[in-house]
C-alpha positions as CSV (number, residue, x, y, z in Angstrom):
1,M,-18.9,103.4,-104.6
2,S,-16.8,104.7,-107.5
3,D,-13.7,102.7,-108.2
4,A,-10.9,102.2,-110.8
5,L,-11.1,99.2,-113.0
6,R,-7.8,99.5,-114.7
7,I,-4.9,102.1,-114.7
8,A,-2.0,102.1,-117.1
9,H,0.8,104.6,-116.6
10,G,4.1,105.5,-118.2
11,Q,5.9,108.4,-119.9
12,F,2.6,109.2,-121.5
13,G,1.0,109.9,-118.2
14,R,-1.8,107.7,-117.2
15,V,-5.0,106.2,-118.6
16,A,-7.8,105.0,-116.4
17,L,-11.0,103.1,-116.7
18,L,-13.1,104.6,-113.9
19,D,-16.4,103.0,-112.8
20,M,-18.2,106.1,-111.5
21,D,-21.4,106.5,-109.4
22,A,-20.5,109.5,-107.2
23,P,-19.5,113.1,-107.8
24,L,-15.9,114.4,-107.6
25,V,-14.9,117.7,-106.0
26,R,-13.7,120.7,-108.0
27,H,-10.0,120.0,-109.0
28,A,-7.5,120.5,-111.8
29,H,-4.6,118.5,-113.4
30,P,-1.3,119.5,-115.0
31,H,-2.2,117.2,-117.9
32,C,-3.9,117.3,-121.2
33,H,-7.2,115.7,-120.0
34,V,-9.6,113.8,-122.2
35,L,-12.8,112.1,-121.0
36,I,-14.8,109.6,-123.1
37,K,-17.7,107.5,-122.0
38,A,-16.9,103.8,-122.4
39,E,-20.1,102.2,-121.1
40,G,-23.2,102.9,-119.0
41,A,-25.4,105.9,-118.5
42,D,-24.8,109.4,-120.0
43,T,-23.4,111.8,-117.5
44,Q,-21.8,115.2,-117.2
45,F,-18.9,117.3,-116.0
46,M,-18.8,120.9,-114.9
47,V,-15.8,122.6,-116.5
48,R,-15.2,126.0,-115.0
49,S,-18.9,127.2,-114.8
50,W,-20.3,125.3,-117.7
51,F,-21.9,121.8,-117.8
52,A,-20.4,119.5,-120.4
53,P,-22.4,116.4,-121.2
54,L,-20.5,113.1,-121.6
55,T,-22.4,110.7,-123.9
56,G,-21.6,108.0,-126.4
57,E,-21.5,110.7,-129.1
58,N,-19.3,113.3,-127.5
59,A,-16.1,113.7,-125.4
60,V,-15.1,116.3,-122.8
61,L,-11.8,118.0,-123.3
62,I,-10.1,119.7,-120.4
63,N,-7.1,121.9,-120.6
64,A,-4.2,121.7,-118.1
65,W,-5.0,123.7,-115.0
66,E,-8.6,124.0,-115.9
67,P,-10.9,123.6,-112.9
68,H,-13.6,121.0,-113.2
69,H,-15.6,118.4,-111.3
70,Y,-17.7,115.3,-112.1
71,A,-21.3,116.3,-111.7
72,H,-22.8,112.8,-111.3
73,D,-26.6,112.5,-111.0
74,L,-27.2,110.1,-108.1
75,K,-30.4,109.0,-109.7
76,R,-28.6,107.7,-112.8
77,P,-26.9,104.3,-113.1
78,R,-23.1,104.0,-113.1
79,T,-20.9,105.1,-115.9
80,I,-17.5,103.7,-117.0
81,I,-15.3,106.5,-118.2
82,L,-12.1,106.3,-120.2
83,A,-10.0,109.1,-118.6
84,L,-6.8,110.2,-120.2
85,Y,-4.2,112.3,-118.3
86,I,-1.6,112.9,-120.9
87,E,1.9,114.4,-120.3
88,P,2.6,117.4,-122.6
89,Q,6.2,116.3,-123.1
90,W,5.1,112.9,-124.4
91,L,2.8,114.6,-126.9
92,G,5.7,116.7,-128.0
93,Q,7.3,113.6,-129.6
94,F,4.6,113.7,-132.2
95,R,4.8,117.4,-133.0
96,S,7.1,119.8,-131.0
97,N,4.4,122.4,-130.5
98,W,2.1,119.9,-128.9
99,T,4.0,120.4,-125.6
100,A,1.8,123.5,-125.5
101,S,-1.0,121.1,-124.3
102,G,0.4,121.9,-120.8
103,T,-0.7,125.5,-121.1
104,P,-4.3,127.0,-121.0
105,G,-6.3,127.3,-124.1
106,F,-4.9,124.3,-126.0
107,F,-8.5,122.9,-126.5
108,E,-10.8,125.7,-127.7
109,R,-14.0,123.7,-127.0
110,T,-14.9,121.6,-124.0
111,C,-17.6,119.4,-125.4
112,V,-17.0,118.0,-128.8
113,G,-18.8,115.5,-131.1
114,L,-16.9,112.2,-131.6
115,T,-16.0,111.1,-135.2
116,S,-16.6,107.5,-136.0
117,R,-12.9,107.0,-136.1
118,I,-12.2,108.5,-132.7
119,R,-15.2,106.5,-131.2
120,R,-13.7,103.3,-132.6
121,L,-10.2,104.2,-131.3
122,A,-11.5,105.0,-127.8
123,D,-13.5,101.7,-127.7
124,E,-10.5,99.7,-128.7
125,M,-8.4,101.5,-126.1
126,A,-11.0,100.7,-123.4
127,V,-11.3,97.1,-124.4
128,S,-7.5,96.7,-124.5
129,L,-7.3,98.1,-120.9
130,A,-10.2,96.0,-119.6
131,E,-8.9,92.7,-121.1
132,G,-5.2,93.2,-120.4
133,A,-4.4,90.9,-123.3
134,E,-2.1,93.3,-125.2
135,T,1.4,94.4,-124.5
136,A,2.2,97.8,-123.0
137,A,3.8,98.8,-126.3
138,V,0.6,97.9,-128.2
139,Q,-1.5,99.8,-125.7
140,E,0.7,102.9,-126.0
141,A,0.4,102.7,-129.8
142,R,-3.4,102.7,-129.4
143,L,-3.1,105.7,-127.1
144,S,-0.9,107.5,-129.6
145,A,-3.4,107.0,-132.4
146,L,-6.3,108.2,-130.2
147,M,-4.5,111.3,-129.0
148,I,-3.3,112.2,-132.4
149,A,-6.8,111.9,-133.8
150,V,-8.3,114.0,-131.0
151,I,-5.7,116.8,-131.2
152,E,-5.7,117.0,-135.0
153,R,-9.5,117.1,-135.0
154,F,-10.2,119.4,-132.1
155,T,-7.3,121.9,-131.9
156,K,-5.8,124.4,-134.3
157,W,-2.5,122.8,-133.7
158,Q,-0.9,124.3,-136.9
159,R,-1.3,127.8,-135.3
160,I,0.1,126.9,-131.9
161,G,3.5,128.2,-131.1
162,T,6.2,126.3,-129.2
163,S,5.7,125.7,-125.6
164,L,8.4,128.1,-124.6
165,R,6.6,130.9,-126.5
166,E,3.4,130.0,-124.9
167,I,4.9,129.9,-121.4
168,A,6.6,133.2,-122.0
169,R,3.3,134.9,-122.7
170,L,1.9,133.8,-119.3
171,D,1.7,136.8,-116.9
172,V,2.7,135.3,-113.6
173,D,3.5,137.7,-110.8
174,R,6.9,137.1,-109.2
175,R,5.3,136.8,-105.7
176,I,3.0,134.1,-107.0
177,R,5.9,132.3,-108.6
178,R,7.6,132.2,-105.2
179,A,4.5,131.0,-103.5
180,V,4.1,128.3,-106.2
181,S,7.7,127.2,-105.7
182,E,7.1,126.9,-101.9
183,M,4.0,124.8,-102.5
184,R,5.8,122.5,-104.9
185,Q,8.7,122.0,-102.5
186,D,6.5,120.7,-99.7
187,P,2.8,120.5,-100.4
188,A,2.2,118.8,-97.1
189,E,3.3,121.8,-95.1
190,R,1.8,124.6,-97.3
191,G,-1.9,124.4,-96.4
192,D,-2.0,127.7,-94.5
193,M,-3.0,130.2,-97.2
194,A,-2.8,133.1,-94.9
195,S,0.9,132.4,-94.1
196,L,1.6,132.0,-97.8
197,A,0.0,135.4,-98.5
198,R,2.0,137.0,-95.7
199,R,5.3,135.7,-97.0
200,A,4.4,137.0,-100.4
201,G,3.7,140.4,-98.9
202,L,0.1,140.4,-99.9
203,S,-3.3,140.4,-98.1
204,R,-5.1,137.1,-98.3
205,A,-7.7,138.5,-100.7
206,H,-5.1,140.1,-103.0
207,F,-3.0,136.9,-102.9
208,F,-6.0,134.8,-104.0
209,R,-6.8,137.2,-106.9
210,L,-3.3,137.3,-108.2
211,F,-2.8,133.5,-107.8
212,E,-5.9,132.7,-109.8
213,R,-5.1,135.3,-112.4
214,S,-1.6,133.8,-112.8
215,T,-2.4,130.0,-112.6
216,H,-6.1,129.9,-113.6
217,V,-6.9,128.1,-110.4
218,S,-7.3,129.0,-106.7
219,P,-4.4,128.4,-104.3
220,R,-6.4,125.6,-102.6
221,V,-7.2,123.8,-105.9
222,F,-3.5,124.2,-106.9
223,L,-2.3,122.8,-103.6
224,N,-4.7,119.9,-103.8
225,M,-3.5,119.1,-107.3
226,L,0.1,118.9,-106.0
227,R,-1.0,116.6,-103.2
228,L,-3.0,114.4,-105.5
229,E,-0.3,114.0,-108.1
230,R,2.3,113.3,-105.3
231,G,-0.1,110.7,-104.0
232,V,-0.6,109.2,-107.4
233,S,3.1,109.0,-108.0
234,E,3.7,107.2,-104.6
235,L,0.8,104.8,-105.3
236,L,1.9,103.9,-108.8
237,D,5.7,104.0,-108.5
238,G,6.3,103.1,-104.9
239,T,5.6,100.4,-102.4
240,A,5.0,102.5,-99.3
241,P,1.9,101.6,-97.3
242,I,-1.0,103.9,-97.7
243,T,-0.7,105.0,-94.1
244,T,2.9,106.2,-94.8
245,I,1.8,108.1,-97.9
246,S,-1.0,109.7,-95.9
247,E,1.5,111.0,-93.3
248,R,4.0,112.2,-96.0
249,L,1.2,114.3,-97.6
250,G,0.3,115.9,-94.3
251,F,-3.0,114.2,-93.5
252,S,-3.8,113.8,-89.8
253,A,-5.2,110.3,-90.3
254,P,-5.4,107.7,-93.2
255,P,-9.2,108.0,-93.6
256,H,-8.8,111.7,-94.4
257,F,-6.3,110.9,-97.2
258,T,-8.6,108.1,-98.5
259,R,-11.6,110.5,-98.6
260,F,-9.5,113.2,-100.3
261,F,-8.1,110.8,-102.9
262,R,-11.4,109.3,-103.7
263,D,-13.1,112.7,-104.0
264,H,-10.4,113.9,-106.4
265,A,-9.4,110.7,-108.4
266,G,-12.7,108.7,-108.4
267,A,-11.3,105.7,-106.4
268,P,-9.8,105.1,-103.0
269,P,-6.0,104.8,-102.8
270,S,-6.2,101.0,-102.3
271,G,-8.4,100.6,-105.3
272,F,-6.3,102.9,-107.4
273,R,-3.1,100.9,-106.6
274,A,-4.8,97.6,-107.1
275,A,-6.1,98.7,-110.6
276,A,-2.6,99.6,-111.6
277,E,-1.1,96.4,-110.3
278,R,-3.8,94.3,-112.1
279,Q,-2.8,96.1,-115.3
280,I,0.9,95.4,-114.8
281,N,0.5,91.8,-113.7
282,E,-2.0,90.8,-116.4
283,T,-0.5,92.7,-119.4
284,P,1.8,90.5,-121.5
285,G,5.6,91.3,-121.4
């Protein structure tokens, strides 16, 4: 079964070493998402409708809100993946227009060949996480170097406007903005898409079309992202039992939350929390 080996989190977002041997469902993140194979068999992701191989020579780059899933071949051995979920605001401290990494189209290509320098930085990041022998500050410095190298190599960052200009260009229907606001306020209670459509004054089919045109994901994928990130936050930053988190997120029983979380994050909630706690407890102060 897939599981998390290590998870570091902070203002940068989170970095995970995931030991994968099972597929993930179609999902999306509000982060700048970078996937690099750390060890094991070559594998692949499906990003939108294209297969993106993940090997020792290439990385998979996924824009914020871009639908994707892990397309693991069950006949292949396990793969350890270095998965970066990076906050756009944190990237903005390096260059102000890098906050645009939170909008679609930041990465122009999904599958990219790794330079020897990026390969080395990724390997050092993975070893640092696995060993837990370096301070959190050193690990964040390693992450900074890796992300700077990736963005400078694989984006036309000099041509990117500020995040406000990018956001202003997004054509989001006001009815969809209202629906998104409702979903954000209480993702546990907003699973009835037909009711959301009615409150928006739209047919269900028209609601789905407008929602995907505005956000680049379906309403269900968007809602699942909200529930996943709320669950991640509770697991990493809180001490509530998993049964309580499950109830808060609207799951009828804890096993349903466990399956949902594992199918989206690559690890069960208990393993996810344990990986983060190991990282905190074993990393020097």
